[in-house]
C-alpha positions as CSV (number, residue, x, y, z in Angstrom):
1,X,103.5,-31.1,-240.5
2,X,101.2,-28.4,-239.2
3,X,101.2,-27.9,-235.2
4,X,98.8,-26.4,-233.1
5,X,101.5,-23.8,-232.1
6,X,104.6,-22.1,-233.2
7,X,105.6,-21.9,-229.7
8,X,104.8,-23.4,-226.4
9,X,106.1,-22.1,-223.3
10,X,106.3,-24.0,-219.9
11,X,106.6,-21.1,-217.3
12,X,104.9,-17.8,-216.8
13,X,108.0,-16.1,-215.1
14,X,110.1,-13.1,-216.6
15,X,111.8,-15.1,-219.1
16,X,109.0,-17.3,-220.1
17,X,106.5,-14.3,-220.7
18,X,109.0,-11.9,-222.4
19,X,109.8,-14.7,-225.0
20,X,106.0,-15.4,-225.6
21,X,105.1,-11.7,-225.9
22,X,107.5,-11.0,-228.4
23,X,106.9,-14.2,-230.4
24,X,103.0,-13.7,-230.3
25,X,103.4,-9.9,-231.3
26,X,105.3,-11.1,-234.2
27,X,102.2,-12.8,-235.3
28,X,103.2,-16.1,-234.3
29,X,100.5,-18.6,-232.1
30,X,101.9,-19.0,-229.0
31,X,100.9,-21.1,-225.9
32,X,102.1,-20.8,-222.1
33,X,101.5,-22.9,-219.3
34,X,101.9,-21.6,-215.6
35,X,100.8,-24.2,-212.9
36,X,101.3,-21.5,-210.0
37,X,100.7,-17.9,-210.6
38,X,101.9,-15.7,-213.5
39,X,104.9,-13.4,-212.7
40,X,107.1,-16.2,-211.4
41,X,109.6,-16.4,-208.6
42,X,110.7,-12.9,-208.8
43,X,107.3,-11.3,-208.8
44,X,105.2,-13.5,-206.6
45,X,107.8,-15.1,-204.3
46,X,111.1,-13.7,-204.6
47,X,112.6,-10.2,-205.7
48,X,109.3,-7.9,-205.5
49,X,108.1,-8.9,-202.0
50,X,111.6,-9.7,-200.6
51,X,112.5,-5.7,-201.5
52,X,109.2,-4.5,-200.0
53,X,110.1,-6.2,-196.9
54,X,113.3,-4.7,-197.0
55,X,111.7,-1.4,-197.3
56,X,109.6,-2.0,-194.4
57,X,112.3,-3.6,-192.2
58,X,114.3,-0.2,-192.6
59,X,111.9,2.3,-191.0
60,X,113.0,1.7,-187.3
61,X,116.5,2.6,-188.2
62,X,115.5,5.5,-190.0
63,X,113.1,6.9,-187.5
64,X,116.0,6.4,-185.0
65,X,118.1,8.4,-186.9
66,X,115.5,10.9,-187.7
67,X,115.2,11.4,-183.9
68,X,119.1,12.0,-183.5
69,X,118.7,14.5,-186.2
70,X,116.4,16.7,-184.2
71,X,112.9,15.2,-184.8
72,X,110.2,14.2,-182.5
73,X,109.9,10.7,-183.7
74,X,109.0,7.3,-182.4
75,X,108.0,4.0,-184.1
76,X,105.4,1.4,-182.6
77,X,105.1,-2.1,-182.8
78,X,105.0,-3.3,-186.5
79,X,101.7,-4.7,-187.8
80,X,102.5,-7.7,-189.8
81,X,99.0,-8.6,-190.6
82,X,98.4,-5.0,-192.2
83,X,101.5,-5.2,-194.1
84,X,101.0,-8.6,-195.4
85,X,97.4,-7.7,-196.6
86,X,99.1,-4.8,-198.9
87,X,101.7,-7.2,-199.8
88,X,99.1,-9.6,-201.1
89,X,97.3,-7.1,-202.8
90,X,100.4,-5.5,-204.8
91,X,101.4,-8.9,-205.9
92,X,97.9,-9.9,-207.3
93,X,98.0,-6.7,-209.2
94,X,101.5,-7.5,-210.7
95,X,100.3,-10.8,-211.6
96,X,97.2,-9.4,-213.4
97,X,99.6,-7.1,-215.3
98,X,101.6,-10.1,-216.5
99,X,98.6,-12.1,-217.3
100,X,96.9,-9.3,-219.4
101,X,100.2,-8.0,-221.3
102,X,100.5,-11.5,-222.4
103,X,97.0,-12.2,-223.4
104,X,96.9,-8.8,-225.2
105,X,100.0,-9.6,-227.1
106,X,98.1,-12.7,-228.5
107,X,99.3,-15.7,-226.2
108,X,96.8,-18.4,-225.1
109,X,97.5,-18.9,-221.3
110,X,96.7,-22.1,-219.6
111,X,96.6,-22.0,-215.8
112,X,97.9,-25.6,-215.2
113,X,100.8,-27.7,-215.0
114,X,102.2,-28.8,-218.4
115,X,104.6,-31.4,-219.0
116,X,106.7,-32.5,-222.2
117,X,105.7,-35.8,-223.8
118,X,108.2,-35.3,-227.0
119,X,110.2,-32.9,-229.2
120,X,106.8,-31.3,-230.5
121,X,104.3,-32.5,-227.9
122,X,103.2,-30.7,-224.4
123,X,100.5,-32.3,-222.0
124,X,98.4,-30.0,-220.0
125,X,97.5,-31.1,-216.3
126,X,93.7,-31.8,-217.6
127,X,95.1,-34.6,-220.1
128,X,94.7,-32.4,-223.3
129,X,98.1,-32.9,-225.8
130,X,99.1,-29.7,-227.5
131,X,101.6,-29.9,-230.5
132,X,104.0,-27.0,-231.5
133,X,107.2,-26.4,-233.4
134,X,109.2,-25.2,-230.6
135,X,109.0,-25.8,-226.6
136,X,110.7,-23.3,-224.4
137,X,111.4,-24.5,-221.0
138,X,111.3,-21.5,-218.4
139,X,110.1,-23.2,-215.3
140,X,112.8,-21.5,-212.9
141,X,114.0,-23.1,-209.7
142,X,112.8,-23.9,-206.3
143,X,114.2,-23.7,-202.8
144,X,115.0,-27.1,-201.1
145,X,115.5,-28.3,-197.4
146,X,117.9,-31.1,-196.9
147,X,116.1,-34.2,-195.8
148,X,118.6,-35.6,-194.0
149,X,118.1,-33.6,-191.1
150,X,115.6,-35.1,-188.5
151,X,112.6,-33.0,-188.2
152,X,113.6,-31.1,-191.7
153,X,109.7,-31.0,-192.1
154,X,109.3,-28.5,-189.6
155,X,111.3,-25.8,-191.5
156,X,109.9,-23.2,-194.1
157,X,111.6,-21.7,-197.1
158,X,111.5,-18.6,-198.9
159,X,108.4,-19.8,-201.0
160,X,106.4,-19.9,-197.5
161,X,108.0,-16.9,-195.4
162,X,105.5,-14.3,-196.9
163,X,102.6,-16.2,-195.7
164,X,103.5,-17.0,-192.1
165,X,100.4,-16.1,-190.1
166,X,102.3,-13.8,-187.5
167,X,105.7,-12.2,-187.2
168,X,108.0,-14.6,-185.0
169,X,109.5,-13.2,-181.8
170,X,112.4,-15.5,-182.3
171,X,113.6,-16.9,-186.0
172,X,116.3,-19.0,-187.1
173,X,117.6,-18.8,-190.6
174,X,119.8,-21.3,-192.1
175,X,122.1,-20.6,-194.8
176,X,124.6,-18.0,-195.6
177,X,123.9,-17.0,-199.1
178,X,122.1,-14.1,-200.3
179,X,118.8,-15.2,-199.6
180,X,119.8,-16.2,-196.0
181,X,121.6,-12.8,-195.3
182,X,118.9,-10.3,-197.0
183,X,116.0,-12.4,-194.3
184,X,118.6,-12.2,-191.6
185,X,118.4,-8.3,-192.2
186,X,114.7,-8.0,-193.0
187,X,113.5,-9.9,-189.8
188,X,116.2,-7.8,-187.5
189,X,114.8,-4.6,-188.9
190,X,111.1,-5.7,-188.1
191,X,112.0,-6.4,-184.6
192,X,112.5,-10.1,-184.3
193,X,115.1,-11.8,-182.7
194,X,117.4,-13.4,-185.4
195,X,119.8,-16.1,-185.4
196,X,121.6,-17.1,-188.7
197,X,123.4,-20.5,-189.1
198,X,125.9,-21.4,-191.8
199,X,128.1,-24.1,-191.9
200,X,130.9,-22.2,-193.8
201,X,133.8,-19.9,-192.8
202,X,131.9,-16.5,-194.0
203,X,128.6,-15.9,-195.5
204,X,128.1,-14.8,-199.0
205,X,130.4,-17.5,-200.5
206,X,131.5,-16.7,-204.1
207,X,131.6,-12.7,-203.6
208,X,134.6,-10.6,-203.0
209,X,135.9,-12.0,-199.6
210,X,136.6,-8.2,-198.2
211,X,133.4,-7.1,-198.7
212,X,131.8,-10.4,-197.3
213,X,133.6,-9.7,-193.9
214,X,132.7,-6.4,-193.9
215,X,128.9,-7.0,-194.3
216,X,129.2,-9.9,-191.6
217,X,130.6,-7.7,-189.2
218,X,128.0,-5.0,-189.7
219,X,125.2,-7.5,-189.5
220,X,126.7,-8.4,-186.2
221,X,126.8,-5.1,-185.0
222,X,123.0,-4.5,-186.1
223,X,122.3,-7.2,-183.6
224,X,122.1,-10.6,-185.7
225,X,123.5,-13.4,-184.1
226,X,125.4,-15.0,-186.7
227,X,127.2,-18.5,-186.1
228,X,129.6,-19.3,-188.7
229,X,130.9,-23.1,-189.0
230,X,127.5,-24.2,-187.6
231,X,124.6,-26.3,-188.9
232,X,121.4,-27.9,-187.8
233,X,121.5,-31.2,-186.4
234,X,118.0,-32.0,-185.6
235,X,114.5,-30.1,-185.2
236,X,111.7,-31.2,-183.0
237,X,108.6,-30.0,-181.7
238,X,108.4,-28.4,-178.4
239,X,105.1,-26.6,-177.0
240,X,104.1,-25.3,-180.5
241,X,107.5,-24.1,-181.2
242,X,110.8,-25.8,-182.8
243,X,113.8,-27.0,-180.5
244,X,117.0,-27.0,-182.7
245,X,120.4,-28.6,-182.1
246,X,123.4,-27.8,-183.8
247,X,126.4,-29.2,-185.1
248,X,128.6,-27.5,-182.0
249,X,126.3,-29.1,-179.6
250,X,124.3,-26.0,-178.5
251,X,120.4,-26.1,-178.5
252,X,117.8,-23.3,-178.7
253,X,114.2,-23.0,-179.3
254,X,112.6,-20.7,-182.0
255,X,109.0,-19.9,-183.5
256,X,110.1,-20.1,-187.0
257,X,112.9,-21.9,-188.8
258,X,113.8,-20.8,-192.2
259,X,116.0,-22.8,-194.6
260,X,117.8,-20.6,-197.3
261,X,120.4,-23.3,-198.1
262,X,120.1,-22.9,-202.0
263,X,117.8,-23.4,-204.8
264,X,117.5,-26.2,-207.6
265,X,115.9,-26.4,-211.1
266,X,112.4,-27.1,-211.1
267,X,112.5,-30.0,-213.7
268,X,111.6,-33.1,-211.7
269,X,108.5,-34.8,-213.5
270,X,108.7,-32.4,-216.3
271,X,109.2,-35.2,-218.7
272,X,112.4,-33.8,-220.1
273,X,114.6,-36.9,-220.0
274,X,111.7,-39.0,-221.7
275,X,112.0,-36.4,-224.6
276,X,115.9,-36.8,-224.8
277,X,116.7,-33.8,-223.0
278,X,119.8,-33.7,-221.2
279,X,120.2,-32.5,-217.8
280,X,123.0,-31.9,-215.3
281,X,123.3,-33.5,-211.9
282,X,121.5,-30.8,-210.3
283,X,118.5,-31.5,-212.6
284,X,119.6,-28.5,-214.7
285,X,118.6,-28.3,-218.5
286,X,121.9,-28.2,-220.3
287,X,121.8,-25.6,-223.4
288,X,124.4,-24.1,-225.7
289,X,125.2,-20.5,-226.2
290,X,121.7,-20.1,-227.7
291,X,119.7,-21.6,-225.2
292,X,119.2,-24.8,-227.3
293,X,118.9,-28.4,-225.6
294,X,120.2,-31.4,-226.9
295,X,116.6,-31.7,-228.6
296,X,116.7,-29.1,-231.4
297,X,113.1,-28.1,-231.1
298,X,113.4,-27.7,-227.1
299,X,115.1,-24.2,-225.6
300,X,115.4,-23.3,-222.0
301,X,116.1,-20.0,-220.4
302,X,116.4,-18.7,-216.7
303,X,117.1,-20.4,-213.6
304,X,116.2,-23.8,-214.8
305,X,119.3,-23.6,-216.7
306,X,121.4,-22.8,-213.9
307,X,123.5,-20.2,-215.7
308,X,123.3,-17.0,-214.4
309,X,120.3,-16.8,-211.9
310,X,119.2,-13.4,-212.0
311,X,115.5,-12.3,-213.4
312,X,116.9,-9.5,-215.9
313,X,119.4,-12.3,-217.2
314,X,116.3,-14.5,-217.9
315,X,114.5,-11.7,-219.7
316,X,117.6,-11.1,-221.7
317,X,118.0,-14.8,-222.6
318,X,114.3,-15.1,-223.4
319,X,115.1,-11.8,-226.1
320,X,117.9,-13.8,-227.4
321,X,115.5,-17.1,-227.9
322,X,113.1,-14.9,-229.6
323,X,115.6,-13.3,-232.1
324,X,117.5,-16.4,-232.9
325,X,114.6,-18.8,-233.5
326,X,111.7,-16.6,-234.7
327,X,113.7,-13.7,-236.6
328,X,116.6,-15.3,-237.8
329,X,118.9,-13.1,-236.0
330,X,121.5,-15.5,-234.0
331,X,121.8,-13.8,-230.7
332,X,124.0,-15.4,-227.8
333,X,122.8,-13.8,-224.2
334,X,125.9,-11.9,-223.1
335,X,126.8,-13.3,-219.4
336,X,129.6,-11.4,-218.8
337,X,130.0,-8.1,-216.5
338,X,126.4,-8.5,-214.7
339,X,125.8,-6.0,-212.1
340,X,124.1,-7.5,-209.2
341,X,122.6,-6.2,-205.8
342,X,122.3,-7.8,-202.6
343,X,119.7,-6.4,-200.3
344,X,121.7,-7.2,-196.8
345,X,121.8,-4.6,-194.4
346,X,124.0,-3.0,-195.3
347,X,123.3,-3.0,-199.1
348,X,125.7,-4.7,-201.5
349,X,126.1,-3.8,-204.7
350,X,128.7,-5.5,-207.2
351,X,129.7,-6.0,-210.8
352,X,132.8,-7.9,-212.3
353,X,135.8,-9.9,-210.7
354,X,136.4,-10.5,-206.9
355,X,139.8,-9.4,-206.1
356,X,140.3,-13.4,-205.5
357,X,138.9,-14.0,-209.1
358,X,141.3,-11.2,-210.6
359,X,144.4,-12.2,-208.6
360,X,144.2,-15.8,-210.2
361,X,144.3,-14.1,-213.7
362,X,146.7,-11.5,-213.9
363,X,148.7,-8.9,-211.4
364,X,146.4,-6.4,-210.0
365,X,145.9,-3.3,-207.8
366,X,143.2,-3.1,-205.5
367,X,141.8,0.2,-204.1
368,X,139.8,0.2,-201.2
369,X,138.3,2.8,-198.6
370,X,136.1,1.9,-195.7
371,X,134.5,5.0,-193.6
372,X,131.7,6.3,-191.7
373,X,129.8,8.5,-193.9
374,X,128.7,11.9,-193.0
375,X,125.0,11.2,-192.7
376,X,126.0,8.6,-189.8
377,X,128.9,10.3,-188.3
378,X,127.2,13.6,-187.6
379,X,124.8,11.2,-185.1
380,X,127.4,9.2,-183.6
381,X,126.6,5.7,-185.4
382,X,129.1,3.7,-186.4
383,X,127.8,2.1,-189.5
384,X,130.8,1.9,-192.2
385,X,130.2,2.0,-196.0
386,X,133.0,0.4,-198.2
387,X,134.0,1.1,-201.8
388,X,136.7,-1.1,-203.6
389,X,137.9,-1.0,-207.0
390,X,140.0,-3.8,-208.6
391,X,142.4,-3.0,-211.4
392,X,144.1,-4.8,-213.9
393,X,148.1,-3.7,-213.6
394,X,148.7,-4.0,-217.3
395,X,145.7,-2.6,-219.0
396,X,144.2,-0.9,-216.2
397,X,140.8,-1.8,-216.7
398,X,138.7,-1.9,-213.6
399,X,137.9,-5.7,-213.2
400,X,135.5,-5.1,-210.5
401,X,133.8,-2.9,-208.5
402,X,132.3,-3.5,-205.1
403,X,130.1,-1.0,-203.0
404,X,128.8,-1.5,-199.5
405,X,126.4,1.2,-198.6
406,X,122.9,2.6,-198.5
407,X,121.5,2.6,-202.3
408,X,124.4,0.6,-203.1
409,X,122.1,-1.4,-205.7
410,X,121.4,2.1,-207.2
411,X,125.1,2.9,-207.6
412,X,125.9,-0.2,-209.1
413,X,123.8,0.2,-211.9
414,X,125.7,3.4,-213.0
415,X,129.0,1.7,-212.0
416,X,128.4,-1.3,-214.4
417,X,128.0,0.5,-217.5
418,X,131.5,2.0,-217.0
419,X,132.9,-1.4,-216.2
420,X,131.0,-3.0,-219.0
421,X,132.6,-0.6,-221.6
422,X,136.1,-1.3,-220.3
423,X,136.7,1.8,-218.2
424,X,140.0,2.3,-216.8
425,X,141.3,3.2,-213.4
426,X,142.4,6.5,-215.1
427,X,138.7,7.0,-216.7
428,X,137.6,7.0,-213.1
429,X,140.3,9.5,-211.7
430,X,139.4,12.0,-214.5
431,X,135.9,12.1,-213.5
432,X,135.0,15.1,-211.4
433,X,133.7,14.1,-208.0
434,X,130.2,14.6,-206.9
435,X,130.5,16.5,-203.6
436,X,129.4,15.7,-200.8
437,X,128.5,12.2,-201.8
438,X,129.7,8.7,-200.4
439,X,129.9,7.7,-204.2
440,X,132.6,10.2,-204.9
441,X,135.2,7.8,-203.1
442,X,134.7,5.6,-206.2
443,X,136.9,8.5,-208.2
444,X,138.9,9.7,-205.6
445,X,140.9,6.7,-204.5
446,X,144.7,7.5,-205.9
447,X,146.8,5.0,-204.3
448,X,146.4,1.1,-204.1
449,X,146.3,-0.5,-200.7
450,X,147.7,-3.5,-202.3
451,X,148.8,-5.2,-205.3
452,X,148.4,-9.0,-206.1
């Protein structure tokens, strides 16, 4: 049987584009459909614009520190419109690169929605149907707002936050995950009055408990009004603003309410169920170790599978798919010991197991140091950093490394290599410290603070 394409990819994000480019570069005929903008969530509505906002929000604190160090320095009002214009120019530049690189590799791009008809057919929004030997689903995820909250339509999500017409004076952020906590730090740094509601007992569920508490305390010290055990009961319009009633009986008025209470796979209306593809209860595409679905010709990578929802992971999954299907080199994406960074303020880098996860598996030792770094201590600032190692008592391997400090994301990338290679606590101890640095603490902690 002949097909229009060897591979048709639905989704123009990092995982889908990487798969399409590699396959087309090998001489196969590849089509790709993207209904929004090339680059996907990370480039257009996620990692990149968010990190640029983190940079923008950090300057007031840096200028205050410069003044304390003796510089004649001051900061004026933040020009949201100017920043927003530059941000959109940068995103357009990156989008063009994604589009150009895929096209240059030989990928035929359709800037419209595509749905699955059957195991070998996709339908474009214009009604055209294309046949293909293989289909790759790479549509990612999308944020959601619980529709059980009266007035929920008044809230926005991380999809819309970069396009708000003006910087809010007062913003409520609902949620306690990394997206909510990152935006709390961003808007606080930009000079907004920030309130954060989280229904749980502590933010950043799923991360190391000690690290979560440290970050929450620092966020509060930085001026964020964090309410734990609190949720939104209702929202209503009030003189062009939003009146929010909460689960503890309070009420407050905000300019913007940002919901960051989770994301879900973007599979609604994609036609996968009709084609026989099994979906999880949350809509995620169920796949095996090689990213193959219940339909042999259909595969899926990235956040739509709800495995490890990180851009570099989607890229690795895309590469593994290409190697497996088009090069005959069966490859499973490796989801173990993935370093990650949370761009809260303070920044958090982590790899491996939390203390809680590790102690449920085997006896462990915990090494931890929290202190005021030299740069802050010199000018009387009270920010505290934290370095933590979770170590197997038997094998002596470092099972987890957790860093809360400026540039923690940069540090954890390097520490992640050691942890991935199976370095022991003694390997860390045998490494000469780089002095004077914060990170030298990773190789100077000699006695465990506790065993579990």
